[in-house]
N, C-alpha and C positions, 0 to 999 in steps of 0.2 A: 359267306362266300366272298373272300376278298379279291379274287382274280378279276371279276368284272369291274370292281371299283378302281383297281389299279389301272386297268385298261382305259377307263374313262379319263384318267389323268393323262396318259400317254396320247390318246386320241385328241384331247383338248389342246395339248401342247403342239402336236403335229399340225393341227388346224391353224394355229397362230403363226406358224413359220411361213416364210416366203416360198420355201421349197415345196410346200404343199399345194401350190396353185393348181397344177395339172391334176392332182388327185383329190381335190376338195370334195367333189361329190361322193367319191368312194369313202373318204374319211367321215363325212357327214352320215352316210348310211351305216357305217360301222359303229359310229358313236350312238346313233339311235338304237341299233340292235343291242349294243352293250347296256345302254340305259334300260332297255326293256328287260334284260336279264337281271339287273339289280332290283327290279320291282317284283320279281317272282316270289311267291310264298314257298314255304317248305315243301308242300305237296307238288307244286309245279316244278320245283328244282329236282325233286326225286324222279320226275318223269323224263328229265334230260339224261341222256347217257353221258358217261365221261368222254366218250368219243366226240359227241356233239360239242361239248364245252371246250374240249381240247382243240377241236378244229376251229372253233371261233377264235380262241386265244391265239392260235398259230397264225390265222389269217390276219388278225389285228397286228401281231408282231411283225409280220412280213410287210404289211401296208405301211406301218409307221417307219419301219426300216427304209423303205423306198423313198420316203419323204425327206430323209436325212435328219429327222428330228431325234 
């Protein structure tokens, strides 16, 4: 499942930017959630719905976009 791994990179980069200052806590929380998704085994991933994963990815995309990263 490559999406969470790609999101990790975007979140890490956003955290390194000065524009992230006001959103640092949100970015940290999203990063931790994304890290937890990368550690799921196949059975746990099967329990997630596509909607849940899509919602997380969209939320990360919006958050990173708001940082200007």
